[in-house]
C-alpha positions as CSV (number, residue, x, y, z in Angstrom):
1,M,0.0,0.0,0.0
2,N,1.4,3.4,-0.9
3,T,1.4,6.4,1.3
4,M,-1.4,8.2,-0.5
5,Q,-3.7,5.2,0.0
6,K,-2.8,5.0,3.6
7,M,-3.4,8.7,4.1
8,R,-6.9,8.4,2.5
9,R,-7.8,5.4,4.6
10,S,-6.6,7.2,7.8
11,N,-8.6,10.3,6.8
12,M,-11.7,8.2,6.3
13,K,-11.3,6.5,9.7
14,A,-10.7,9.9,11.4
15,R,-13.8,11.4,9.7
16,K,-16.0,8.5,10.9
17,K,-14.6,8.8,14.5
18,L,-15.2,12.6,14.5
19,T,-18.8,12.2,13.4
20,E,-19.3,9.6,16.2
21,L,-18.0,12.1,18.7
22,G,-20.5,14.7,17.6
23,F,-18.3,16.9,15.3
24,T,-19.8,18.5,12.2
25,N,-18.6,20.3,9.1
26,I,-15.4,18.3,8.9
27,Q,-12.9,19.8,6.4
28,M,-9.6,18.1,5.6
29,F,-6.9,20.3,4.1
30,P,-5.3,19.2,0.9
31,H,-1.6,18.8,1.7
32,T,1.5,17.2,0.5
33,R,3.9,15.2,2.5
34,W,5.9,18.1,3.9
35,S,3.4,21.0,4.1
36,K,0.3,21.6,6.2
37,D,-2.0,24.6,5.8
38,I,-2.4,25.5,9.5
39,H,0.6,25.7,11.8
40,L,0.2,26.6,15.5
41,E,3.3,26.3,17.7
42,E,5.1,23.3,16.2
43,I,2.1,21.3,15.1
44,G,0.7,21.3,11.6
45,F,-3.0,20.4,11.6
46,D,-4.7,18.3,8.9
47,G,-8.2,19.9,9.2
48,F,-10.8,21.5,11.2
49,C,-14.4,20.9,12.2
50,Y,-17.1,22.3,14.6
51,H,-18.5,20.9,17.8
52,N,-21.9,21.9,19.1
53,K,-22.4,21.4,22.8
54,G,-25.5,23.2,23.8
55,K,-24.9,26.9,23.1
56,D,-21.2,26.5,23.1
57,R,-20.0,26.1,19.4
58,R,-16.3,25.6,19.2
59,I,-13.9,25.1,16.4
60,C,-11.7,22.0,16.5
61,L,-8.3,21.6,14.9
62,F,-7.1,18.0,14.4
63,Q,-4.0,16.1,13.3
64,V,-4.4,12.7,11.8
65,K,-1.6,10.1,12.1
66,S,-1.5,6.6,10.8
67,N,0.4,5.0,13.6
68,Q,2.0,7.5,15.9
69,K,0.9,8.3,19.4
70,P,1.6,11.9,20.7
71,S,4.4,12.4,23.2
72,K,3.7,14.1,26.5
73,A,5.3,17.3,25.2
74,V,2.9,17.4,22.2
75,L,-0.1,16.7,24.4
76,R,1.0,19.6,26.6
77,V,1.2,21.9,23.5
78,L,-2.3,20.7,22.5
79,Y,-3.8,21.6,25.9
80,N,-2.0,25.0,25.9
81,L,-3.3,25.8,22.4
82,S,-6.8,24.8,23.5
83,D,-6.7,27.1,26.5
84,A,-5.0,30.0,24.6
85,Y,-7.3,30.1,21.6
86,S,-10.5,28.6,23.2
87,C,-10.7,25.8,20.7
88,I,-10.4,22.0,20.7
89,C,-7.1,20.5,19.5
90,L,-7.1,16.8,18.8
91,W,-4.5,14.2,17.8
92,I,-6.1,11.2,16.0
93,N,-4.2,8.0,15.7
94,C,-5.5,5.5,13.1
95,P,-3.5,2.3,13.3
96,D,-4.3,-0.7,11.0
97,R,-6.6,-3.4,12.4
98,K,-7.0,-1.5,15.8
99,P,-9.5,1.0,17.0
100,V,-9.0,4.7,16.4
101,E,-7.5,6.6,19.3
102,V,-8.3,10.3,20.0
103,Y,-6.0,12.4,22.2
104,G,-6.7,15.8,23.5
105,L,-10.3,15.5,24.6
């Protein structure tokens, strides 16, 4: 399986998981291997979506990985970004033949 097929499959898994968690208007950025469209701190995000929870509508930035869990330093950056910008920042890990893992909730 080439990298583009793996990326497409990971994106489909991530989209399905986000809709299960109640996120809407999921937009994935077109990107190449070395460039992302949104950079905050040292993280390049793969897309954004919205989360409606009562009257609180917040934007969510997410990073999709095929098989890489975030380090504690990256999780700390995600939590700091969430607090600073009043948004939700997620790291979604989509390994093969295992359930999708979401970090940052």
